C-alpha positions as protocol buffer text, in pm:
chain_id: "A"
residue {
  index: 1
  type: MET
  ca { x: 3419 y: -7407 z: -482 }
}
residue {
  index: 2
  type: ARG
  ca { x: 3678 y: -7273 z: -236 }
}
residue {
  index: 3
  type: LEU
  ca { x: 3627 y: -6919 z: -364 }
}
residue {
  index: 4
  type: LEU
  ca { x: 3250 y: -6949 z: -325 }
}
residue {
  index: 5
  type: LEU
  ca { x: 3286 y: -7085 z: 27 }
}
residue {
  index: 6
  type: ALA
  ca { x: 3534 y: -6810 z: 119 }
}
residue {
  index: 7
  type: ALA
  ca { x: 3301 y: -6544 z: -24 }
}
residue {
  index: 8
  type: LEU
  ca { x: 3001 y: -6681 z: 166 }
}
residue {
  index: 9
  type: LEU
  ca { x: 3206 y: -6694 z: 486 }
}
residue {
  index: 10
  type: ALA
  ca { x: 3323 y: -6335 z: 433 }
}
residue {
  index: 11
  type: LEU
  ca { x: 2967 y: -6216 z: 373 }
}
residue {
  index: 12
  type: GLY
  ca { x: 2848 y: -6394 z: 685 }
}
residue {
  index: 13
  type: LEU
  ca { x: 2600 y: -6609 z: 494 }
}
residue {
  index: 14
  type: ILE
  ca { x: 2756 y: -6914 z: 653 }
}
residue {
  index: 15
  type: GLN
  ca { x: 3003 y: -6913 z: 931 }
}
residue {
  index: 16
  type: SER
  ca { x: 3243 y: -7122 z: 1124 }
}
residue {
  index: 17
  type: ALA
  ca { x: 3060 y: -7124 z: 1456 }
}
residue {
  index: 18
  type: TYR
  ca { x: 3251 y: -7087 z: 1776 }
}
residue {
  index: 19
  type: ALA
  ca { x: 3194 y: -6911 z: 2106 }
}
residue {
  index: 20
  type: ASN
  ca { x: 3477 y: -6658 z: 2093 }
}
residue {
  index: 21
  type: PRO
  ca { x: 3554 y: -6500 z: 1755 }
}
residue {
  index: 22
  type: ASN
  ca { x: 3874 y: -6352 z: 1899 }
}
residue {
  index: 23
  type: PHE
  ca { x: 4010 y: -6699 z: 1972 }
}
residue {
  index: 24
  type: GLU
  ca { x: 4133 y: -6886 z: 1664 }
}
residue {
  index: 25
  type: LEU
  ca { x: 4187 y: -7259 z: 1709 }
}
residue {
  index: 26
  type: GLY
  ca { x: 4324 y: -7524 z: 1476 }
}
residue {
  index: 27
  type: PRO
  ca { x: 4381 y: -7505 z: 1102 }
}
residue {
  index: 28
  type: ALA
  ca { x: 4214 y: -7215 z: 924 }
}
residue {
  index: 29
  type: VAL
  ca { x: 3903 y: -7266 z: 714 }
}
residue {
  index: 30
  type: GLY
  ca { x: 4008 y: -7299 z: 349 }
}
residue {
  index: 31
  type: VAL
  ca { x: 4343 y: -7469 z: 410 }
}
residue {
  index: 32
  type: GLU
  ca { x: 4434 y: -7832 z: 351 }
}
residue {
  index: 33
  type: ALA
  ca { x: 4394 y: -8040 z: 666 }
}
residue {
  index: 34
  type: PRO
  ca { x: 4720 y: -8184 z: 798 }
}
residue {
  index: 35
  type: SER
  ca { x: 4775 y: -8557 z: 751 }
}
residue {
  index: 36
  type: ILE
  ca { x: 4675 y: -8782 z: 1035 }
}
residue {
  index: 37
  type: GLY
  ca { x: 4908 y: -9057 z: 919 }
}
residue {
  index: 38
  type: THR
  ca { x: 4764 y: -9401 z: 995 }
}
residue {
  index: 39
  type: PRO
  ca { x: 4672 y: -9409 z: 1365 }
}
residue {
  index: 40
  type: ASP
  ca { x: 4498 y: -9714 z: 1510 }
}
residue {
  index: 41
  type: ASP
  ca { x: 4126 y: -9694 z: 1570 }
}
residue {
  index: 42
  type: HIS
  ca { x: 3952 y: -9847 z: 1872 }
}
residue {
  index: 43
  type: THR
  ca { x: 3973 y: -10193 z: 1710 }
}
residue {
  index: 44
  type: GLY
  ca { x: 4349 y: -10163 z: 1650 }
}
residue {
  index: 45
  type: LYS
  ca { x: 4305 y: -10110 z: 1274 }
}
residue {
  index: 46
  type: PRO
  ca { x: 4528 y: -9841 z: 1115 }
}
residue {
  index: 47
  type: ARG
  ca { x: 4320 y: -9565 z: 950 }
}
residue {
  index: 48
  type: SER
  ca { x: 4403 y: -9272 z: 721 }
}
residue {
  index: 49
  type: LEU
  ca { x: 4203 y: -8962 z: 635 }
}
residue {
  index: 50
  type: GLU
  ca { x: 4132 y: -9109 z: 294 }
}
residue {
  index: 51
  type: SER
  ca { x: 4001 y: -9437 z: 438 }
}
residue {
  index: 52
  type: LEU
  ca { x: 3769 y: -9250 z: 672 }
}
residue {
  index: 53
  type: MET
  ca { x: 3615 y: -9008 z: 423 }
}
residue {
  index: 54
  type: GLY
  ca { x: 3247 y: -9021 z: 343 }
}
residue {
  index: 55
  type: GLU
  ca { x: 3110 y: -8931 z: 1 }
}
residue {
  index: 56
  type: ASN
  ca { x: 3127 y: -8559 z: 84 }
}
residue {
  index: 57
  type: GLY
  ca { x: 3393 y: -8557 z: 352 }
}
residue {
  index: 58
  type: LEU
  ca { x: 3473 y: -8603 z: 717 }
}
residue {
  index: 59
  type: VAL
  ca { x: 3364 y: -8457 z: 1050 }
}
residue {
  index: 60
  type: LEU
  ca { x: 3680 y: -8479 z: 1262 }
}
residue {
  index: 61
  type: LEU
  ca { x: 3634 y: -8440 z: 1636 }
}
residue {
  index: 62
  type: PHE
  ca { x: 3927 y: -8377 z: 1869 }
}
residue {
  index: 63
  type: TYR
  ca { x: 3843 y: -8441 z: 2234 }
}
residue {
  index: 64
  type: ARG
  ca { x: 4042 y: -8471 z: 2556 }
}
residue {
  index: 65
  type: SER
  ca { x: 3972 y: -8825 z: 2681 }
}
residue {
  index: 66
  type: ALA
  ca { x: 3701 y: -9089 z: 2677 }
}
residue {
  index: 67
  type: ALA
  ca { x: 3853 y: -9233 z: 2997 }
}
residue {
  index: 68
  type: TRP
  ca { x: 3838 y: -8942 z: 3240 }
}
residue {
  index: 69
  type: CYS
  ca { x: 3676 y: -8632 z: 3084 }
}
residue {
  index: 70
  type: PRO
  ca { x: 3300 y: -8619 z: 3161 }
}
residue {
  index: 71
  type: TYR
  ca { x: 3251 y: -8336 z: 2909 }
}
residue {
  index: 72
  type: CYS
  ca { x: 3410 y: -8549 z: 2637 }
}
residue {
  index: 73
  type: GLN
  ca { x: 3208 y: -8855 z: 2732 }
}
residue {
  index: 74
  type: THR
  ca { x: 2887 y: -8652 z: 2715 }
}
residue {
  index: 75
  type: GLN
  ca { x: 2987 y: -8505 z: 2378 }
}
residue {
  index: 76
  type: LEU
  ca { x: 3082 y: -8844 z: 2233 }
}
residue {
  index: 77
  type: MET
  ca { x: 2743 y: -8987 z: 2335 }
}
residue {
  index: 78
  type: ASP
  ca { x: 2557 y: -8679 z: 2206 }
}
residue {
  index: 79
  type: LEU
  ca { x: 2729 y: -8704 z: 1867 }
}
residue {
  index: 80
  type: ASN
  ca { x: 2648 y: -9075 z: 1857 }
}
residue {
  index: 81
  type: LYS
  ca { x: 2278 y: -8981 z: 1837 }
}
residue {
  index: 82
  type: GLY
  ca { x: 2345 y: -8800 z: 1508 }
}
residue {
  index: 83
  type: VAL
  ca { x: 2565 y: -9051 z: 1327 }
}
residue {
  index: 84
  type: SER
  ca { x: 2293 y: -9159 z: 1084 }
}
residue {
  index: 85
  type: GLU
  ca { x: 2204 y: -8796 z: 1002 }
}
residue {
  index: 86
  type: ILE
  ca { x: 2570 y: -8712 z: 947 }
}
residue {
  index: 87
  type: GLU
  ca { x: 2609 y: -9017 z: 721 }
}
residue {
  index: 88
  type: LYS
  ca { x: 2292 y: -8924 z: 525 }
}
residue {
  index: 89
  type: ARG
  ca { x: 2470 y: -8601 z: 439 }
}
residue {
  index: 90
  type: GLY
  ca { x: 2767 y: -8795 z: 299 }
}
residue {
  index: 91
  type: TYR
  ca { x: 3006 y: -8747 z: 588 }
}
residue {
  index: 92
  type: THR
  ca { x: 3181 y: -8979 z: 830 }
}
residue {
  index: 93
  type: LEU
  ca { x: 3221 y: -8884 z: 1195 }
}
residue {
  index: 94
  type: VAL
  ca { x: 3557 y: -8970 z: 1356 }
}
residue {
  index: 95
  type: GLY
  ca { x: 3702 y: -8884 z: 1698 }
}
residue {
  index: 96
  type: VAL
  ca { x: 4069 y: -8836 z: 1794 }
}
residue {
  index: 97
  type: SER
  ca { x: 4220 y: -8836 z: 2143 }
}
residue {
  index: 98
  type: TYR
  ca { x: 4540 y: -8939 z: 2316 }
}
residue {
  index: 99
  type: ASP
  ca { x: 4365 y: -9243 z: 2468 }
}
residue {
  index: 100
  type: ALA
  ca { x: 4505 y: -9589 z: 2394 }
}
residue {
  index: 101
  type: PRO
  ca { x: 4301 y: -9818 z: 2163 }
}
residue {
  index: 102
  type: LYS
  ca { x: 4211 y: -10040 z: 2460 }
}
residue {
  index: 103
  type: VAL
  ca { x: 4058 y: -9743 z: 2645 }
}
residue {
  index: 104
  type: LEU
  ca { x: 3870 y: -9640 z: 2332 }
}
residue {
  index: 105
  type: ALA
  ca { x: 3745 y: -9996 z: 2271 }
}
residue {
  index: 106
  type: GLY
  ca { x: 3607 y: -10009 z: 2626 }
}
residue {
  index: 107
  type: PHE
  ca { x: 3422 y: -9680 z: 2583 }
}
residue {
  index: 108
  type: VAL
  ca { x: 3285 y: -9775 z: 2239 }
}
residue {
  index: 109
  type: SER
  ca { x: 3159 y: -10108 z: 2377 }
}
residue {
  index: 110
  type: LYS
  ca { x: 3011 y: -9964 z: 2696 }
}
residue {
  index: 111
  type: ARG
  ca { x: 2835 y: -9672 z: 2522 }
}
residue {
  index: 112
  type: SER
  ca { x: 2754 y: -9840 z: 2186 }
}
residue {
  index: 113
  type: ILE
  ca { x: 2942 y: -9573 z: 1991 }
}
residue {
  index: 114
  type: LYS
  ca { x: 2876 y: -9612 z: 1617 }
}
residue {
  index: 115
  type: TYR
  ca { x: 3174 y: -9421 z: 1478 }
}
residue {
  index: 116
  type: PRO
  ca { x: 3553 y: -9473 z: 1484 }
}
residue {
  index: 117
  type: LEU
  ca { x: 3767 y: -9336 z: 1763 }
}
residue {
  index: 118
  type: LEU
  ca { x: 4134 y: -9293 z: 1676 }
}
residue {
  index: 119
  type: SER
  ca { x: 4424 y: -9326 z: 1917 }
}
residue {
  index: 120
  type: ASP
  ca { x: 4698 y: -9061 z: 1916 }
}
residue {
  index: 121
  type: PRO
  ca { x: 4898 y: -9163 z: 2227 }
}
residue {
  index: 122
  type: LYS
  ca { x: 5199 y: -8943 z: 2147 }
}
residue {
  index: 123
  type: SER
  ca { x: 4975 y: -8647 z: 2045 }
}
residue {
  index: 124
  type: GLU
  ca { x: 5140 y: -8633 z: 1702 }
}
residue {
  index: 125
  type: ILE
  ca { x: 4813 y: -8565 z: 1516 }
}
residue {
  index: 126
  type: ILE
  ca { x: 4706 y: -8325 z: 1789 }
}
residue {
  index: 127
  type: ASP
  ca { x: 5033 y: -8134 z: 1740 }
}
residue {
  index: 128
  type: ARG
  ca { x: 5004 y: -8133 z: 1358 }
}
residue {
  index: 129
  type: TYR
  ca { x: 4665 y: -7967 z: 1398 }
}
residue {
  index: 130
  type: GLY
  ca { x: 4804 y: -7719 z: 1653 }
}
residue {
  index: 131
  type: LEU
  ca { x: 4558 y: -7829 z: 1920 }
}
residue {
  index: 132
  type: ARG
  ca { x: 4771 y: -7939 z: 2217 }
}
residue {
  index: 133
  type: ASP
  ca { x: 4630 y: -7775 z: 2529 }
}
residue {
  index: 134
  type: PRO
  ca { x: 4917 y: -7561 z: 2667 }
}
residue {
  index: 135
  type: GLN
  ca { x: 4782 y: -7558 z: 3023 }
}
residue {
  index: 136
  type: TYR
  ca { x: 4906 y: -7915 z: 3083 }
}
residue {
  index: 137
  type: LYS
  ca { x: 5281 y: -7956 z: 3126 }
}
residue {
  index: 138
  type: ALA
  ca { x: 5496 y: -8268 z: 3087 }
}
residue {
  index: 139
  type: GLY
  ca { x: 5432 y: -8504 z: 3377 }
}
residue {
  index: 140
  type: SER
  ca { x: 5063 y: -8416 z: 3402 }
}
residue {
  index: 141
  type: PHE
  ca { x: 4817 y: -8700 z: 3332 }
}
residue {
  index: 142
  type: ALA
  ca { x: 4654 y: -8464 z: 3080 }
}
residue {
  index: 143
  type: TYR
  ca { x: 4977 y: -8371 z: 2901 }
}
residue {
  index: 144
  type: GLY
  ca { x: 4912 y: -8398 z: 2528 }
}
residue {
  index: 145
  type: VAL
  ca { x: 4534 y: -8356 z: 2531 }
}
residue {
  index: 146
  type: PRO
  ca { x: 4387 y: -8141 z: 2255 }
}
residue {
  index: 147
  type: GLN
  ca { x: 4169 y: -7839 z: 2295 }
}
residue {
  index: 148
  type: PRO
  ca { x: 3828 y: -7973 z: 2185 }
}
residue {
  index: 149
  type: ILE
  ca { x: 3719 y: -7886 z: 1831 }
}
residue {
  index: 150
  type: ILE
  ca { x: 3511 y: -8027 z: 1546 }
}
residue {
  index: 151
  type: LEU
  ca { x: 3658 y: -7982 z: 1197 }
}
residue {
  index: 152
  type: PHE
  ca { x: 3467 y: -8033 z: 873 }
}
residue {
  index: 153
  type: ILE
  ca { x: 3692 y: -8158 z: 594 }
}
residue {
  index: 154
  type: ASP
  ca { x: 3580 y: -8199 z: 233 }
}
residue {
  index: 155
  type: ARG
  ca { x: 3675 y: -8485 z: -2 }
}
residue {
  index: 156
  type: LYS
  ca { x: 3974 y: -8283 z: -125 }
}
residue {
  index: 157
  type: GLY
  ca { x: 4109 y: -8261 z: 230 }
}
residue {
  index: 158
  type: VAL
  ca { x: 4025 y: -7893 z: 281 }
}
residue {
  index: 159
  type: VAL
  ca { x: 3891 y: -7761 z: 612 }
}
residue {
  index: 160
  type: THR
  ca { x: 3552 y: -7611 z: 525 }
}
residue {
  index: 161
  type: ALA
  ca { x: 3423 y: -7521 z: 873 }
}
residue {
  index: 162
  type: LYS
  ca { x: 3496 y: -7570 z: 1240 }
}
residue {
  index: 163
  type: LEU
  ca { x: 3307 y: -7562 z: 1567 }
}
residue {
  index: 164
  type: TYR
  ca { x: 3456 y: -7501 z: 1909 }
}
residue {
  index: 165
  type: GLU
  ca { x: 3388 y: -7322 z: 2234 }
}
residue {
  index: 166
  type: ASP
  ca { x: 3597 y: -7098 z: 2456 }
}
residue {
  index: 167
  type: THR
  ca { x: 3619 y: -7364 z: 2729 }
}
residue {
  index: 168
  type: TYR
  ca { x: 3646 y: -7742 z: 2734 }
}
residue {
  index: 169
  type: LYS
  ca { x: 3337 y: -7745 z: 2958 }
}
residue {
  index: 170
  type: LYS
  ca { x: 3109 y: -7643 z: 2669 }
}
residue {
  index: 171
  type: ARG
  ca { x: 3078 y: -7847 z: 2349 }
}
residue {
  index: 172
  type: PRO
  ca { x: 2891 y: -7788 z: 2023 }
}
residue {
  index: 173
  type: PRO
  ca { x: 2581 y: -8012 z: 2023 }
}
residue {
  index: 174
  type: VAL
  ca { x: 2502 y: -8263 z: 1750 }
}
residue {
  index: 175
  type: GLY
  ca { x: 2226 y: -8036 z: 1617 }
}
residue {
  index: 176
  type: LEU
  ca { x: 2482 y: -7766 z: 1540 }
}
residue {
  index: 177
  type: VAL
  ca { x: 2704 y: -8022 z: 1364 }
}
residue {
  index: 178
  type: ILE
  ca { x: 2413 y: -8124 z: 1140 }
}
residue {
  index: 179
  type: GLU
  ca { x: 2316 y: -7759 z: 1081 }
}
residue {
  index: 180
  type: THR
  ca { x: 2676 y: -7684 z: 978 }
}
residue {
  index: 181
  type: LEU
  ca { x: 2670 y: -7974 z: 731 }
}
residue {
  index: 182
  type: ASP
  ca { x: 2345 y: -7840 z: 585 }
}
residue {
  index: 183
  type: ASN
  ca { x: 2500 y: -7492 z: 551 }
}
residue {
  index: 184
  type: LEU
  ca { x: 2802 y: -7641 z: 377 }
}
residue {
  index: 185
  type: LYS
  ca { x: 2570 y: -7814 z: 131 }
}
residue {
  index: 186
  type: LEU
  ca { x: 2402 y: -7482 z: 55 }
}
residue {
  index: 187
  type: ALA
  ca { x: 2742 y: -7323 z: -1 }
}
residue {
  index: 188
  type: ARG
  ca { x: 2835 y: -7595 z: -255 }
}
residue {
  index: 189
  type: LYS
  ca { x: 2532 y: -7517 z: -472 }
}
């Protein structure tokens, strides 16, 4: 499976879509995703990668903040429109930010978000994934935020694709997430 996926990626039949091919972000496609440990979700319940997996895997979104980032808020609401399509494909959608569970719970309630948002207040998961945005230094309100990215992780815990842009002001739309899942299904055949 991994060899087939790698071959298809190399041939360009499917691709990890991102805006700037010269800018590599996060774990490489084909490697095992780092552990997330058991961070609390927006309800305060500890969650692990294994507990979040759908039948075919996980769509793991890293975003800056549901509290103050309008680009993140728009993306979270856009992805919410595709939750049922993502689930039909056997995946679970999950978001990760440095926001506290209380902040996440407020956003989920206000915007009727249908998927779990995980709290990483010390940016430990963000750091394990190599996503901490270096432009924010200690003391900044944004210190510890990730560079936004969507990772596709299979049931074995392997990163199979990723979507990201060259700026936090642009985000991959839900249609591209669903298209990527469909391409991954084709690659598995």
